[in-house]
N, C-alpha and C positions, 0 to 999 in steps of 0.2 A: 262623611258618608252621604249627607243630603246632596251636596253639590255633585259628587261622583254619580249618584243615582240619576240626577237630572240630566247630566251630560250623556250618560249611557242611554237613557230612554229617549233622548232627543233624536236618535237615529231611527226610531220607529216611524211607521207610516202616519201621516196626519189623521187625526180622529179625535175622540173624546178621552180626556184624562182626568184623574184626580191626583192631587199632591197633598198628602197628609203629613204635617210636621208641626211640632209645638211652637208656640209663641217664643221668640227669642232665639230660634235656631238658625236664623239667616234665610228665612223663606223668601223674603222680598227680593234678594239678589239671586238666590238659587233658582227661583222660578223664571227670572229674567234670563239667566244663563241657559236654562232649558229652551226658552222661547227663541233666543238668538241662534243657538246651535241648531234647533229644529228648523228655523226659517232658512238658514244657510244650507242645511242638508237637503231640503225639499223645495228650494227656490220660492219661498213664500215672500210676500211683499212687505208686511209690516207687523208690528206687535201692538195690541190694544190691551191696556191694563185697566180693569174695571174694579173700583173700590167703593164700598158703601158709604163711608164717612168722609166729610170734607177735610177734617184734620189729617186723616191718614192719607188722603189723596194728595194734599199739599206737601206733606212730609215725603211721600214716595216720589213725587215729581222732583222735589229738591234733591233727593239722593241720586236719582237717575241723571239729572242735569249735571251734578257734580262729577259723575262718571264720564258722561259723553261730551259735554260742552267743550272741554279743553281740546278735544280731538276733532269733533264734527261740527262744532258751533252751536249756538243757542237754538236753532230751528230744528235740531234733531229730535228734541223732546217737545211735544205739544201738550200742554196742560189745559184741559177743557172741563170747566164746571161753572156754576153760577157766580163764584167769587173770583174767578181768574181774571186778572187785569184790572182790578179795582183800586190798586194802590196808586199813590200820587206819582210814582216814578213812571207810570204809563201815560201820563198826560204831558202836554207841551211844557217844556221847561226852557225853551229857547225863544228867540224873537220871531220864529216862523209861525205865522198863523195867530189866532186869537188865544189869549191865555185861557186855560181850562179845556182846550180842545184835545181830542185824543191824539197822542203822538203817532208818528209813522210806524214805529215798531209794534204798537198795540193794534193799529189798523190792520197791519199784516197778520198779526196773530189771530185776530177775529176772522179774517178772510180764510186763513188756513183751517180754523176751527169749524167753519161752515161745512167743510168737506172732509175733515180729519185728514188733511194732506200733510202727513209727516211720517217718518219711519217708526216712531215710538209715540203712542198716544196714551196719556194717563187721564182717565175720566171717571165719572161716577156711575153708579148703578142706574140712577134716574136718567142720565143722558143715554146710556146704552138701551134701556127699556123703551125710551121714547123713540129711539132710532129703529128699534125692531117692530114696534107696534103702532106708532103714531100715524095718523092720516093727514098730517101736515107736510107739505113739500120740504120745508126747511129742515125738519127732523129726519125725514126719509132720505134726504140728499146724501147722508153719510153711509147708507146701507151698502153701496157698492164698494166701500173701503173695507168691508168685512170679508169680502171674497179673498181667498188665499192669504188669510191673516192668522196669526196666533193670538187668541183671545184669552187673557188670564183673568179669572174672577177671584180676587182675594177676599177672604172672609166670606166664603160662599154660603155659610150657614145663615146669613142674614137675608137671603132671598125669601120674600114673602110666600107663605105656604099657598095662598090662593092664586099666586102667579106661577107656581112651580111647573105645572104641566105645560101650559103654553110656552113658557120660557125655555124649558128643556126641549120641547118639540121644535121651536124655532132654531135653537142652537144645534140640535141634531140634524136638522135640514141644512143648515149652513155647512156643517161638517161633511155631510154626505154628498151634497150637490155642488157646493162651491169651494170644496177643498180647504176649509178652514179647520184649524185645530183649536179645541176648547179645553182649558184647564181649570178645574175647580180646586182652589188651594185654600186650606184652612186647617186649624188644629182639631176641629170637631166636624168631621164630614157629615152633612145631613143625610138622612136615610132615603135618598132618591132612588135607590135600586128598585124599591117596591113600586115605583111609578112607571117602570119600563112598559108594562102592558098599556097603561093609560096613555103614555106618550105615543106608542105605536098606533093607537086608535086614531090619532090625528093624521095618520098616513105619513108619518116620519119614521126613520129607522128604529127609533126607540132610544133608551138611555142605558148603555152598558159601557161605562168608561173603564179605562185601564189605569191602575194605580202606578204612579211613577216610582215610589219608594217601595222596594221589595218587602221590607219589614218595618212599617211605621212605628210599631210599639218600641223598637230598639232605640228610636230617637227620643222617646219620652223618658226612658229609664234614667239617663244621666242628668236630666234637666232638674237638678235640685235647687230650689230657690229659697227655702226656709230652713233655718236651724232652730230647733226647739230645745231649750235648756230648762229643765225642771229644777227649781230651787225651793228654798223655804219661803212661805208666804210672808209678805211684808205688810205692815200696817200703813194704809194710805190715808186713813182718816181716823181721828180720835176725838171723842167727845169729852172735853175738859169740864 
């Protein structure tokens, strides 16, 4: 049901979307299926996946690499965060250059990361927010890659409340002016609808996303994770 809904809604015009689905329902791959089908249908350039936690970022990038690397090679997925490329395998292991120097593959990865020059980018909320609002050239250099992109925000409820209005306004502007599609995916959608007027006051179109899943509550009903069995109480401690 979730995958079918994502593939069906991918035909809709680029804009603002929400994807509400329970944890464990396959949201990570379903939202990617939406993004790829949406990008193909509307000739968009790339997919940017934004995740708040490093552990989930690394896990998601690993899943996506397992899917795409055998067909398109290692450069198809670019993982960009503060810990990307810190493992020993990224440093010189041959006789070329000085021991401990950054290897060729890692130098190339860092060069691609400066401009988010890859079809599929997996990054963190910090990197995305710095790209949107920083006044430093190095961070702003990635802004042009968000034009004609599908931007997936996983665990969207973690967006800091005090940054909600400027972030929504910037994303709304990206969607309206630069033909980017933005998806807020989570099991618990934040109540951003009431910020529509505040977002519009920033001279952006506002925040009125379309839900990808027609009936999100139907996805939660079968997600039974706990069986409770009531029995007779047992003595777990006895004073002799």
